[in-house]
N, C-alpha and C positions, 0 to 999 in steps of 0.2 A: 538630540540623543541618539547613540549609535545603537548599534545591534546589542549591546551588551551592558550592562548593567540596569540595577534596581531602581534608583533613583534618587531625590535630593533631599539632603537632610540639612534645613539651615534652623540656627540655634542662634535666639538673641537674646541676648542679658543686657537688662538697657536700666536706666537711670534717672528718674523723671523728677521732673519740679515739683509734685506735689503730690501726698500723698492718697490724696481724696479719690482720684480713678480708680486708684490701685487697692482700696478697700469698697467702690461701689459693685455689689454682686450684678446692680441688673446691667452695667455696664459693661462689666466682662462678659455678661452672657451675650448683649448685645456684640460685642467682638468676636464671640467663637459661633455665633450664632447667621452672622452676615457676610464675616472673613472669608470663607471658604468662596464663595460664590465671586465674590472681588478678585481672586486668586485662579478664575475659572475649576473650580471642583466642585464636588456634586458631594452634600452635607446625606449624610445615610440615619442620623436618628437627630434627634436634638442634642443641644449643648448640654453638659451637665458640670454645676460648678457649686462649688462650698466653701463655706468659711471652716479655716480649720484654727481653733486655739492651742498655741503651743504653749512649751512649759514655763518658757521665755518668750514673754509678751511680744517681742518686737521678731519674734520667728514664726508669727500668727501672720496670717495672709488667707487668700483665694486662691483656692487651686480649681482647675476645669478641664474639661478636655469636649472636643467634639471628633468622632467617627465620620470619617469621610471615605468616599467608593477608594480615593485615592490613597488614601491612609490614615492620620491623623493629624489634628492639632491638638498642643497643650498648651498652657499658662501658669505658671506658679505667681503668685506676687508676696509681696511681703512691704505693706504701706509703710511702719514704721523706717523702713532703711531706704525708702524708694525708691525699693529696686523689683522688676519681675525679669524671670526667665520665661521665653515661646520659644517653644521646639516646632516646626512644620515639615513633616518627612510627609514625601509624597513619590508614587513610580511615575508620574505625570510632572513633564519639565512646567518649571512656575518661574515667573521673573523676581529671582530673590531681589531685584535691587528695588525693585519698585512696592515687595512684600515689607521690606525695610522701611522704605519710605512713611506706607500707610502707617505701620506699625508705631514708628516714631511720632505720625500726627495723631494720632489716635488716644495713646497714652499720654503724649506729652512728654515726650524724653528729650533728656538734654542728650544724651551720648547713648553709644551702648558696644556692647563687644558683640563681632558679628561672627560665626565661623559657619561654613558651610561644607558638607562633605554629599560624596556622591557612594552608595552604598551598594553594595551587592555587585561590586565591578565584574566580575565573572558571568553574572545572573544570565541566561540565555533568552534576550528580549525577545529573537527570533530564532525559532528552532533552524530554518532553512539556514542561514547566517553561522549559527552555531556549529552546523554539520560543515559547512565550507572551513570552518576556523581548527575543529578536529581532523579534517581529513588533511586540512594543508599540513601540519602540526604533525601529522604521522609519515606522510611524507618526507618532510622531513627530516625527521629522526631516524629514516630508511635509508636516509642518503650520506 
């Protein structure tokens, strides 16, 4: 990561073979409990996972999150649709390709839509480097 930029945001929308892992509260808890360490992140609280009963039963499912020192990981499952959404937002660089593979394996996904964005691209990660950039820009404006 450069001197600028706040962090990576990995978003995975996955399609599962079976609805069972997507409706298993203990399994989703286990994922949120163990996954931060697998991507070299530090959990700062236990995961929180709950079942949501929607008006339309096919929209019901599990939702959960875990706060990590680097930001958070969240998940929403829709077992009847065999679909899940996972967000991993971190100010620390992590291997997004490996994270995707592990999520596919853990939940038995057949395919997924993966988006990765760099957030806060002007965030001053290094004050010294930011100062150099600002001084350089001011010099360029004067000329």
